[in-house]
C-alpha positions as CSV (number, residue, x, y, z in Angstrom):
1,M,-3.5,-24.5,2.2
2,K,-2.5,-21.1,3.6
3,V,-5.2,-18.6,4.5
4,V,-4.5,-15.4,2.4
5,Q,-5.7,-12.0,3.1
6,S,-5.4,-8.7,1.2
7,F,-3.7,-5.9,3.1
8,S,-6.5,-3.4,2.9
9,L,-8.0,-2.0,6.1
10,I,-11.6,-1.9,4.8
11,Y,-12.6,-5.0,6.7
12,L,-11.3,-3.5,9.9
13,L,-12.8,0.0,9.6
14,A,-15.7,-0.9,11.9
15,L,-13.1,-1.2,14.7
16,Y,-12.0,2.4,14.2
17,G,-12.9,4.3,17.3
18,L,-13.4,1.1,19.4
19,V,-9.7,0.2,19.6
20,T,-7.3,3.0,20.6
21,A,-3.7,3.4,21.5
22,T,-1.9,6.2,23.3
23,A,1.2,7.7,21.8
24,D,3.3,5.7,24.3
25,E,1.7,2.5,23.3
26,E,2.0,3.1,19.6
27,Q,4.5,0.7,17.9
28,T,7.5,2.5,16.4
29,K,8.4,-0.2,13.8
30,I,6.7,-1.8,10.8
31,V,6.8,-5.6,11.0
32,G,10.6,-5.9,11.0
33,G,11.2,-2.4,9.7
34,D,11.9,1.1,10.9
35,I,10.5,4.6,10.9
36,A,11.5,6.2,7.6
37,K,14.1,8.8,8.3
38,E,14.0,10.6,5.0
39,P,11.0,11.8,2.9
40,V,9.6,9.2,0.5
41,P,8.5,11.7,-2.1
42,Y,6.3,9.4,-4.2
43,Q,4.5,7.8,-1.2
44,I,0.8,8.7,-0.6
45,S,-1.8,7.7,1.9
46,L,-5.1,6.7,0.3
47,Q,-7.8,7.7,2.8
48,V,-11.5,6.9,3.1
49,L,-14.2,9.0,4.6
50,I,-16.0,7.0,7.3
51,N,-18.0,7.4,10.5
52,S,-15.7,7.0,13.5
53,F,-18.1,5.0,15.7
54,Y,-20.7,2.9,13.9
55,G,-22.3,6.0,12.4
56,L,-22.7,7.7,15.8
57,G,-19.7,10.1,15.4
58,P,-18.6,12.6,12.8
59,E,-17.2,11.5,9.5
60,T,-13.4,11.5,9.4
61,W,-10.7,10.7,6.9
62,T,-9.0,7.4,7.8
63,H,-5.8,5.8,6.2
64,N,-6.7,2.7,4.3
65,C,-4.0,2.0,1.7
66,G,-0.8,3.3,0.2
67,G,0.1,4.2,-3.3
68,S,2.7,5.9,-5.5
69,I,2.6,9.2,-7.5
70,I,3.5,8.4,-11.1
71,A,2.4,11.6,-12.9
72,P,1.1,15.1,-12.1
73,Y,-2.5,13.8,-11.7
74,Y,-2.0,10.1,-11.2
75,V,-1.4,7.5,-8.5
76,V,-1.0,3.7,-8.8
77,S,-2.4,1.6,-6.1
78,A,-4.1,-1.8,-5.6
79,A,-7.5,-2.6,-7.1
80,H,-8.8,-4.1,-3.9
81,C,-8.1,-0.7,-2.2
82,L,-10.6,0.9,-4.6
83,D,-13.1,-1.7,-5.5
84,G,-16.7,-0.8,-4.4
85,I,-15.8,2.6,-2.9
86,E,-17.2,5.8,-4.4
87,A,-14.5,8.2,-5.6
88,P,-15.9,11.2,-3.7
89,R,-15.3,9.3,-0.4
90,M,-11.6,8.9,-1.1
91,S,-8.7,11.3,-0.9
92,I,-4.9,11.3,-1.2
93,V,-2.6,12.8,1.4
94,Y,0.9,13.4,0.1
95,G,4.1,15.2,0.9
96,T,4.5,13.9,4.5
97,N,5.7,10.9,6.5
98,D,3.5,11.9,9.4
99,L,-0.2,11.0,9.5
100,R,-1.0,12.5,12.9
101,N,-4.5,14.0,12.6
102,N,-4.7,12.1,9.3
103,S,-2.6,14.6,7.3
104,S,-0.3,16.5,9.6
105,K,2.1,18.5,7.4
106,G,0.9,16.9,4.1
107,T,-1.5,18.1,1.4
108,R,-4.9,16.5,0.8
109,T,-6.5,16.3,-2.6
110,L,-9.7,14.5,-3.5
111,V,-10.0,11.5,-5.8
112,E,-11.7,12.5,-9.1
113,S,-11.9,9.0,-10.6
114,Y,-10.2,5.7,-10.7
115,K,-9.9,2.6,-13.0
116,I,-9.4,-1.0,-11.9
117,H,-7.7,-3.3,-14.3
118,P,-10.4,-5.3,-16.2
119,D,-8.8,-8.6,-15.4
120,Y,-8.7,-8.0,-11.6
121,V,-9.8,-10.9,-9.4
122,E,-9.2,-10.5,-5.7
123,L,-6.4,-12.6,-4.2
124,N,-5.8,-14.0,-7.7
125,R,-4.6,-11.6,-10.4
126,S,-4.3,-8.1,-11.8
127,D,-4.6,-6.3,-8.4
128,I,-3.8,-2.9,-9.7
129,G,-5.7,0.4,-10.2
130,I,-4.9,3.9,-11.4
131,I,-6.3,7.0,-9.6
132,R,-6.8,10.5,-11.0
133,V,-6.8,13.3,-8.4
134,V,-8.8,16.5,-8.6
135,D,-5.8,18.9,-8.0
136,Q,-2.5,18.5,-9.7
137,F,0.4,17.4,-7.4
138,V,2.7,20.2,-6.6
139,F,6.2,18.8,-7.1
140,N,9.1,20.0,-4.8
141,E,11.9,18.5,-2.7
142,V,9.4,16.2,-0.8
143,V,6.9,15.5,-3.6
144,Q,8.1,13.7,-6.7
145,P,6.7,11.1,-9.1
146,I,8.5,7.8,-9.5
147,S,8.8,5.8,-12.7
148,Y,7.3,2.3,-12.9
149,S,9.3,-0.7,-14.1
150,A,9.1,-2.0,-17.6
151,E,11.5,-4.9,-16.9
152,E,10.7,-8.0,-14.9
153,V,12.5,-8.1,-11.6
154,A,14.1,-11.5,-10.8
155,G,14.6,-13.2,-7.5
156,G,17.4,-12.0,-5.1
157,V,16.9,-8.3,-5.6
158,S,16.9,-5.9,-2.6
159,C,13.9,-3.6,-2.6
160,L,12.4,-0.9,-0.4
161,L,9.0,-1.4,1.0
162,T,7.2,1.6,2.6
163,G,3.8,2.1,4.2
164,W,1.7,3.0,7.2
165,G,0.6,-0.6,7.8
166,Y,0.3,-2.5,11.1
167,T,3.6,-3.1,12.9
168,M,2.6,-6.3,14.7
169,P,1.6,-9.7,13.2
170,I,-2.0,-9.4,14.5
171,R,-3.9,-6.6,12.7
172,F,-5.4,-5.0,15.8
173,G,-5.5,-1.5,17.2
174,R,-4.4,1.5,15.2
175,T,-1.8,1.8,12.4
176,P,1.4,3.9,13.0
177,K,1.4,7.6,12.3
178,D,5.0,7.6,11.1
179,L,5.8,6.1,7.7
180,Q,7.6,2.8,8.0
181,E,10.2,1.3,5.7
182,A,12.0,-2.1,5.4
183,Q,14.5,-3.5,3.0
184,V,13.1,-6.8,1.6
185,T,14.3,-9.2,-1.0
186,T,12.5,-10.7,-4.0
187,I,12.2,-14.4,-4.5
188,T,11.4,-16.3,-7.6
189,N,7.8,-17.2,-8.3
190,E,8.8,-20.9,-8.2
191,E,10.1,-20.4,-4.7
192,C,7.0,-18.4,-3.7
193,N,4.9,-21.3,-4.9
194,N,7.0,-23.8,-3.0
195,R,6.2,-21.7,0.2
196,G,2.5,-22.2,-0.2
197,F,1.2,-19.6,-2.7
198,A,-0.1,-20.2,-6.2
199,V,1.2,-17.0,-7.8
200,N,1.1,-16.2,-11.5
201,P,3.5,-14.3,-13.8
202,T,1.7,-11.0,-13.1
203,E,2.8,-11.3,-9.4
204,I,6.1,-10.9,-7.6
205,C,7.0,-12.1,-4.1
206,T,9.4,-11.1,-1.4
207,F,10.7,-12.9,1.7
208,T,13.6,-11.8,3.8
209,R,13.2,-13.3,7.2
210,I,10.7,-14.3,9.8
211,G,9.4,-11.2,11.6
212,Q,9.5,-8.9,8.6
213,G,6.9,-8.0,5.9
214,A,3.9,-6.0,4.8
215,C,0.7,-5.9,6.8
216,G,-2.8,-4.4,6.8
217,G,-2.7,-0.8,5.7
218,D,0.3,-1.3,3.4
219,S,-1.9,-2.4,0.5
220,G,-1.4,-0.6,-2.7
221,G,1.9,0.8,-1.5
222,P,5.2,0.7,-3.5
223,L,7.8,-2.0,-3.7
224,V,10.7,0.0,-5.1
225,C,13.5,-2.0,-6.8
226,K,16.4,-0.2,-8.6
227,N,14.7,3.1,-8.1
228,Q,11.4,2.1,-9.8
229,V,8.1,0.9,-8.6
230,S,8.3,-2.8,-9.4
231,G,5.5,-4.1,-7.1
232,V,2.2,-3.0,-5.6
233,V,1.4,-4.5,-2.2
234,S,-1.4,-7.1,-2.8
235,Y,-1.8,-9.9,-0.2
236,G,-0.2,-12.3,2.2
237,T,-1.2,-14.5,5.1
238,R,-3.7,-13.5,7.7
239,F,-0.9,-12.9,10.3
240,C,2.0,-10.7,9.1
241,G,5.7,-11.4,9.2
242,I,5.4,-15.0,10.4
243,G,7.6,-16.6,7.8
244,S,5.5,-16.6,4.6
245,P,6.1,-14.5,1.5
246,D,4.3,-11.2,0.7
247,V,2.7,-11.0,-2.8
248,F,2.8,-7.9,-4.9
249,T,1.3,-7.1,-8.3
250,R,4.2,-7.1,-10.8
251,V,4.0,-3.6,-12.3
252,S,6.1,-4.4,-15.4
253,E,3.2,-6.6,-16.6
254,F,0.9,-3.6,-16.6
255,K,3.1,-0.8,-17.9
256,T,1.1,-0.5,-21.2
257,W,-2.2,-0.3,-19.3
258,L,-0.9,2.3,-17.0
259,D,0.5,4.4,-19.9
260,E,-2.8,4.2,-21.8
261,N,-4.9,5.3,-18.8
262,Q,-3.2,8.6,-18.1
263,L,-5.4,10.8,-20.2
């Protein structure tokens, strides 16, 4: 049996401030990807307010997960990125590919509330949540919503994965400051199961090659196929990009739920 692990950074937040990397040491690629050269206008950084050193330092906003802007007040992300965290301790940074100083040229808005799908079970099913922000997103050339898929995506489809997740197979040190991107390919659920996962119809898998894939910090982020969000980064193996599929929540299965929860 494969060891699976969600891609959230919550379990590693205690290391923040203990493990550092200089700008020269920072990896410049996602696991098998590249720095995004163009704005990704729907991409957000979901950040959590934490103590930087076991409660001894000042509180700071820290990138935890990704997500996608889908409406003027709403973001879709993964349930495991939200579960157990108080809304006032979360914020959204948008309108930038650069997270230097946690926001750089982007805009920050606080999280007003969120909803987790009622059928959510970690590493099992329905890993999706919807976030309402306090301040309406300001749409412009670098900030735009993206539609979410109503149609099931088959295997063999090329999709774009973006995020600020770890760039090496071992989730250690700090995540990159520049948004990363990679072209990945969907596989059928049958093939995903044959590769060691027990996925269900509400999930979708990708696998392109060894040395490429999502990692810690990419959770909740978008898998965009045919210009729509078709997947939400959910989980994979403990080590990233080592030849196993990545598992995403299949957004088309939750379109009605997302529609009904934008009030």
